[in-house]
N, C-alpha and C positions, 0 to 999 in steps of 0.2 A: 517118659520112655524118651532116651535122647536119640538122634538121629546118628549112624554110623559117619566117620568124619569124610567119607566120599560124598554124602550128600548134603546140598546145599538146604539151610533151613533160611526159609522165609515167614517174617510175621506179619498177618494181615489182621486189620481191624474193620468190624463193620461198626460205623457210626450211624446213628439214629437220629433224626427231626420229623416233626408233625409239620406239615404245610396245608393249612386248612384243617382237613378233618382226616387228610392221608399222610401214613406213615411213608418216610421216606429212607433210604440209605445214600450216605456220599460216595460216588464214584469218581476215579482221577483218571484222567485221559492222558495216558503215555505220551512222550514226546515221540518225535517223528525221526529223528537222526539216525542212522545206520547201525548206531552201538548199542542201542536199547533193543532189549528183547521184547516182541511184542508191539513194536512201533505203531503209536495211533489209536492202540485199542484202550479200550474201560476196563479197569479193574477196580475193587476194595483197594485202599490206600493200605500201603505196609512196604516192608523190603527186606533186605537179605540182612541176617543175625551177623554182625562182626564177631571175629575171634575173641573169645573169653565174656561177651556181652551175653547177658540172659535175653530169653524171647521177648520177653515182657519190656525189658529195657530197652531192645530194638524196635518194637513196637511203636512204642513212644517216642524215641528218635527219628524215626521214618515220618510218621504222621505228622510231627512237628514240622521235618525239612520238607516235606511234600505239601501240606496241605495248611500251615501254618497255624494250627491248633494243640492246645497242649490237653493230653489223656490226662484225665483225673483218677478214675476207677475204669477196670476191666476185667472180664471173667474169661477165662479159657473154654472154646467152645470142643474144639478137637483137631484133628491133624489129618492132612490126606498125603500120602508121597506117590509120586508119580515122576515120568521120564517127560517132559515136554517134548514135541517133535523136533521144535529146531534148537535146540540147546546140547550142552554136551553130558552135564550132570544130571543126575537124579535131583530131586526138588522132595522137602517137606514143608508142604504149605500149613502153619500153624496157624487158626482162626480165632480171633478173640472177638466178643460182643463187648464194644464199648460203651459201657454204662452211664458214663460222666465227662463231661471234657468243657474247655475253658475258650472262647473264641471264635471268631466267625471262619470257615473255611474258604482259602483262595487258592488260587494256583500259583502257587511260591515259585517252582522253576518253569522256566522261558520254556514256549510249545509244549506247554502241557495245560491241562483244565479240568476244574472240578465242577461235580454236578451233583445235586440232590436228586435220586431218582425214585419214582414210586413203581411198585412191583409192574405195572403196563409198561413202563416207559423201559426198566430194564429188561424186561423179555420180548420189546420191539428191537431192543440193542444186541439183541444176541450174537448176530455175526459180527459185532464189534466187540464183545466181551474176550479177556482172556480165558484161556482156558480153567485157571484157576478158579475164576469168578465163576463160570459155567457150572463146573464140579460140583461146588458148595451147593449153590442153587439147585441142581439135579439131584443129591445126596437125598435120598430117601430120610422123608422125617424133618427135610429142611423146606426149603422153596419159600411158600408163604409166610412160613413161622420167622423166617429172617427179619421178617416187615414188622416185628412186636416190639417195640420199644420195653425199656426195663428188665432186659435180660429173656433170653431164649428158654420157652418151657422146656422141661426136664426131656419130653419126647423128642427134642429137637437136637440135643445134645448127643455124644457118643464118647465113647472110651476110645484112648489110644494107646 
């Protein structure tokens, strides 16, 4: 399903890594300068889909630009449509489970950070997470299932 032209599409990636025996997801702290939406908040990496660009290509490009890793394989999870309170346009967040990537995640852009978070860390940072991040975690059938590497189980996926 393609969003109407007035809807801003944003590709979002869930990158997995095991630290010790704990499954972690990569989150990126957004810059704090005033032109950034949700400044200083933590979010799954990704970004806006450029005109003429596929959502998958935007995912690969944005994660490379933001975190310095190259996505090798991904699978679409689903999408959520909503209008954030601080913006003028409706957004379609298109979520992808990143099945494989190369490189080590680093904060490529100034005034940002990256961090691998276990579920308990994500929950403890809830007040510092973007709306799109909390909406995905809170979605029925997701939550803890987001922290399973090798792809989300069918029960955690939804049709769009």
